[in-house]
C-alpha positions in Angstrom: 1.3 31.4 -2.6 3.8 33.3 -0.5 6.0 30.3 -0.1 6.2 29.6 -3.8 9.9 29.4 -4.9 11.2 29.5 -1.4 12.6 26.9 1.0 10.0 25.8 3.5 10.9 24.9 7.1 8.7 22.3 8.6 8.5 19.2 10.8 9.2 15.7 9.5 9.7 12.2 11.0 13.3 11.2 10.1 14.5 7.6 10.2 18.2 8.0 11.0 18.9 4.2 10.7 17.2 0.8 11.1 15.9 -0.4 14.5 15.6 3.2 15.8 12.5 5.3 16.7 11.6 7.9 14.2 12.7 11.4 15.2 10.6 14.5 14.8 13.0 17.0 13.3 12.9 20.5 11.8 13.7 20.1 8.1 14.1 22.3 5.1 12.1 21.4 1.9 13.4 23.0 -1.3 11.1 24.3 -4.0 10.0 21.9 -6.7 12.1 21.7 -9.9 10.8 21.2 -13.4 8.1 18.5 -13.5 7.8 18.3 -9.7 5.1 19.2 -7.2 5.4 20.4 -3.6 2.6 19.2 -1.4 1.4 20.1 2.0 0.6 16.8 3.6 -2.5 16.8 5.8 -3.1 13.1 6.5 -0.8 10.1 6.3 -1.4 6.4 7.0 1.1 4.1 8.7 1.7 1.0 6.5 3.6 -2.2 7.2 6.0 -1.4 4.4 7.2 1.7 6.3 7.8 -0.6 9.3 9.8 -3.0 7.1 12.3 -0.2 6.4 12.5 0.6 10.1 13.2 -3.1 10.8 15.9 -3.2 8.1 13.9 -5.8 6.1 13.5 -3.7 2.9 16.5 -3.5 0.6 17.7 -0.6 -1.4 16.8 2.1 1.2 19.4 4.8 2.1 19.4 6.5 5.5 18.7 9.0 6.8 15.3 8.9 5.1 11.8 10.4 5.5 9.4 7.5 5.2 5.6 7.4 4.5 3.9 6.6 1.3 0.2 6.7 2.2 -0.8 10.3 2.3 -3.0 13.0 1.0 -2.7 16.8 0.9 -2.9 20.0 -1.0 -0.5 21.3 -3.7 1.5 24.2 -2.4 3.4 24.9 -5.7 4.5 23.3 -8.9 7.6 23.3 -10.9 8.1 24.3 -14.6 6.3 22.2 -17.1 3.6 20.9 -14.7 0.3 21.5 -16.4 -2.3 19.0 -15.0 -1.9 20.0 -11.4 -2.1 23.5 -9.8 -1.7 25.0 -6.4 -4.7 24.3 -4.2 -5.6 21.0 -5.8 -6.2 18.0 -3.5 -3.8 15.2 -4.4 -2.6 11.7 -3.4 1.1 10.9 -3.7 1.6 7.7 -5.6 4.0 5.0 -4.4 3.8 3.5 -7.9 4.3 6.2 -10.5 2.9 6.2 -14.0 5.2 7.9 -16.5 2.9 6.9 -19.4 5.9 6.3 -21.7 7.7 3.1 -20.7 6.9 -0.3 -22.1 5.0 -1.2 -18.9 2.9 1.9 -18.8 2.0 1.4 -22.5 1.1 -2.3 -21.9 -2.6 -2.8 -20.8 -1.9 -5.6 -18.4 0.6 -4.1 -16.0 1.2 -1.0 -13.8 4.9 -1.7 -13.1 6.2 1.6 -14.4 10.0 1.5 -15.0 10.3 4.5 -12.6 9.2 2.3 -9.6 11.7 1.3 -6.9 12.0 -2.2 -8.4 13.5 -0.7 -11.6 15.4 2.4 -10.3 16.2 3.8 -6.9 13.7 6.3 -5.5 15.9 7.5 -2.6 16.6 10.7 -4.6 14.5 12.6 -7.1 14.9 11.8 -10.8 17.8 14.3 -11.1 19.6 12.4 -8.4 19.4 15.1 -5.8 17.2 15.5 -2.6 14.8 18.2 -1.7 15.2 17.5 2.1 17.9 18.7 4.4 18.1 18.5 8.2 20.8 20.3 10.3 22.7 20.8 7.1 22.6 17.1 6.2 20.9 15.7 3.1 17.9 13.4 3.8 16.7 10.8 1.4 13.2 10.4 -0.1 11.1 7.3 0.2 9.3 5.9 -2.9 9.3 9.6 -4.1 6.5 10.2 -1.5 7.9 10.8 2.0 4.5 11.6 3.5 5.8 11.7 7.1 6.7 15.3 6.5 4.5 18.4 6.6 5.7 19.3 3.1 7.1 17.0 0.5 8.3 17.2 -3.1 7.1 14.6 -5.6 7.7 14.0 -9.4 4.5 14.8 -11.3 4.4 11.2 -12.5 3.8 10.2 -8.9 1.0 12.4 -7.8 -2.7 12.3 -8.7 -5.3 15.1 -8.5 -8.5 13.9 -6.7 -12.1 15.1 -6.1 -12.1 18.4 -4.2 -14.8 17.1 -1.9 -12.9 14.0 -0.8 -12.0 14.0 2.9 -8.2 13.7 3.1 -8.2 11.4 6.2 -9.9 8.9 4.0 -8.1 9.8 0.8 -4.7 8.8 2.2 -5.8 5.1 2.3 -5.9 5.2 -1.5 -2.2 5.9 -1.6 -1.4 2.3 -0.7 -3.4 0.0 1.6 -6.9 0.1 0.2 -6.0 0.4 -3.4 -3.5 -2.5 -3.1 -5.9 -4.9 -1.5 -9.0 -4.0 -3.4 -7.2 -4.0 -6.7 -5.6 -7.4 -6.0 -9.1 -8.9 -5.9 -10.8 -7.0 -8.8 -7.8 -6.4 -11.1 -5.1 -9.0 -10.5 -7.2 -12.1 -9.5 -10.4 -10.9 -11.3 -12.5 -12.7 -8.8 -15.6 -14.2 -10.3 -19.2 -14.1 -8.9 -20.1 -17.1 -6.8 -16.5 -18.1 -6.1 -14.7 -19.1 -2.9 -11.8 -17.0 -1.7 -9.3 -17.2 1.2 -7.5 -14.1 2.5 -4.4 -14.7 4.6 -3.8 -11.7 6.9 -6.5 -9.4 8.0 -4.7 -6.1 8.3 -5.6 -3.0 6.3 -4.5 -4.7 3.0 -6.2 -8.0 3.7 -9.5 -6.4 4.7 -9.3 -4.4 1.5 -9.0 -7.7 -0.4 -12.1 -8.8 1.5 -13.9 -5.7 0.3 -12.8 -6.4 -3.2 -13.9 -10.0 -3.1 -17.3 -9.0 -1.9 -17.6 -6.3 -4.5 -16.7 -8.9 -7.2 -19.6 -11.2 -6.0 -17.6 -14.0 -4.2 -20.1 -16.2 -2.3 -17.6 -17.4 0.3 -14.7 -15.4 1.7 -12.6 -17.1 4.4 -10.4 -14.9 6.5 -7.2 -16.4 7.9 -5.3 -14.7 10.8 -3.6 -15.6 14.1 -5.2 -12.5 15.7 -8.8 -13.4 16.3 -9.4 -9.8 17.3 -9.6 -9.0 13.6 -12.4 -11.5 12.8 -15.3 -9.3 13.7 -14.0 -6.5 11.5 -13.4 -8.9 8.7 -17.0 -10.1 8.9 -18.3 -6.6 8.8 -16.5 -6.1 5.5 -17.8 -9.3 4.0 -15.9 -12.3 5.3 -18.3 -15.2 5.6 -16.1 -17.1 8.1 -12.7 -16.7 9.8 -10.1 -19.2 11.0 -7.1 -19.1 13.2 -4.4 -21.5 12.0 -3.2 -22.0 15.6 -6.6 -23.7 16.5 -5.8 -26.7 14.3 -3.4 -29.6 14.5 -2.9 -29.6 10.7 -1.4 -27.1 8.3 -3.8 -24.3 7.4 -3.9 -25.3 3.7 -5.2 -28.7 4.7 -7.8 -27.0 6.9 -9.0 -25.0 3.9 -9.0 -28.1 1.7 -11.2 -29.8 4.3 -13.5 -26.8 4.5 -14.0 -26.9 0.7 -14.7 -30.6 0.4 -11.2 -31.5 -0.5 -11.2 -29.2 -3.6 -9.5 -26.0 -2.5 -10.4 -22.3 -3.0 -10.8 -20.6 -6.4 -8.7 -17.6 -5.2 -6.3 -17.1 -2.3 -4.5 -13.9 -1.3 -1.3 -13.7 0.8 -1.3 -10.3 2.5 1.4 -10.7 5.1 4.8 -11.1 3.3 5.6 -14.5 4.8 7.1 -17.0 2.4 5.7 -20.0 4.2 2.2 -18.4 4.1 2.7 -17.7 0.4 3.3 -21.4 -0.2 0.4 -22.4 1.9 -1.9 -20.0 0.0 -0.9 -21.6 -3.3 -1.4 -25.1 -1.9 -4.9 -24.2 -0.7 -6.0 -23.4 -4.3 -8.2 -25.6 -6.5 -6.4 -27.9 -8.9 -6.7 -26.8 -12.5 -8.0 -23.3 -12.0 -7.1 -21.9 -8.6 -5.3 -18.6 -8.5 -3.1 -17.4 -5.7 -2.0 -13.8 -5.5 1.0 -12.6 -3.5 0.1 -9.1 -2.1 2.4 -8.9 0.9 6.1 -7.9 0.4 8.6 -10.5 1.6 11.9 -9.5 3.3 14.8 -8.7 1.0 16.6 -11.8 -0.2 13.7 -14.2 0.7 13.2 -17.2 -1.5 10.5 -19.9 -1.8 10.9 -23.6 -2.4 7.9 -25.5 -3.7 6.8 -28.4 -5.8 6.4 -27.5 -9.5 3.5 -29.9 -9.6 1.4 -27.2 -7.9 1.7 -25.1 -11.1 1.9 -28.1 -13.5 -1.5 -29.2 -12.4 -3.1 -25.9 -13.5 -2.9 -23.5 -10.6 -1.8 -19.9 -11.3 0.5 -17.9 -9.1 0.5 -14.1 -9.5 1.9 -11.0 -7.9 0.1 -7.8 -7.4 1.8 -4.4 -6.9 -0.5 -1.5 -5.9 -3.5 -3.6 -6.9 -2.6 -3.5 -10.5 -3.9 0.1 -10.9 -2.3 2.4 -13.4 -1.9 4.9 -10.7 -2.2 8.4 -12.1 -5.2 7.6 -14.2 -7.0 5.0 -12.0 -6.7 6.4 -8.5 -8.8 9.5 -9.2 -11.6 7.2 -10.6 -11.3 5.0 -7.6 -11.8 8.0 -5.3 -14.8 9.0 -7.3 -16.3 5.5 -6.9 -15.9 5.9 -3.1 -17.6 9.3 -3.2 -20.4 7.6 -5.2 -20.7 5.1 -2.3 -19.8 2.1 -4.6 -17.9 0.6 -1.6 -17.3 1.4 2.1 -13.9 1.6 3.7 -14.6 3.8 6.6 -14.0 1.1 9.2 -10.4 0.5 8.0 -9.2 3.5 10.1 -9.1 2.3 13.8 -6.9 5.1 15.2 -6.3 8.7 14.4 -3.2 10.4 16.0 -1.5 13.7 15.8 1.7 13.6 13.7 4.0 13.8 16.8 2.6 10.5 18.1 3.9 8.6 15.0 6.0 6.2 17.1 2.9 5.3 19.1 1.1 4.5 15.7 3.9 2.1 14.8 3.5 0.3 18.1 -0.2 -0.1 17.5 0.7 -1.7 14.2 3.3 -4.0 15.6 1.1 -5.2 18.5 -1.8 -5.9 16.2 -4.1 -3.4 17.9 -4.7 -1.3 14.8 -5.9 -1.8 11.3 -4.9 1.6 10.0 -3.6 4.5 12.0 -4.0 7.8 10.3 -1.7 10.7 11.3 -3.1 14.2 11.1 -0.9 17.3 10.7 
């Protein structure tokens, strides 16, 4: 391509600091170095994690930064040593990389690659430099994705080639929201047929958990949210009933125990990032075999206090990052399953906006009006 090896000037939404609107700026995107890929982003989803950064609730992020980690696009060029991806390929940036070499990647039970943000900063590329500049100032990367830019540069360990026929406005959901929720049910919890599940939080991730629970054969799926406007959508995806905790005079975990004859649910999923809800989700689980999965990301520094008897009596508490998928190898297969109509996620996108309306998309998220807003470039 004629841009190969050259700096590309394009638009990006830059976060100059916390508690500020994103600013559409002209930025320069350097060519990819060895084992890097430069991608033209064509669709990007707005995720709550991006908003956590804007609100100053996510630690370890350096400003200014180009956010976005739920995107899809086409490869513009590749750096030296990249052999499995070529210009013109449709790809999904991966917020959880898969290096294939660390102890986590080599272990069959985890996807927590040592190159993730929890193990090493992803504000800069692996060589500790940035590929973004704006008005002569260096701009940081976000989770090595930065999909709120018309072009971005990503390490090859954090990008997956997908089916050439996959629509990119749907593909971007596999970069975080859908994969995270669906995988929490089928991979992390391993929901069993005929079981009862409770899903706390019915946003894009929570509804994807509902899809996963239904696909796994759960017979009863109880959606929990304080926004009743999400109940109809949840039932369309497979929730058998929905409750609003504000409609009751007792804690929601006690409501769920009452709804299950005093026994509790086999599986619960916290998809909000609220530590009080995390505790409630655990308390709602069946003694002896109930499993609760933390899917939502809590604010930096948050801690939970709970009775150890909850675990001593046999419940299991688990966390799920990116649905437990080994990203580079699993996401292409998950996309192929969608193309084969093994599940339906079309209703997860409630709003589609042009890229320059990105701040409106965040307002839709904060006000609870959207499930997923997809930006088009």
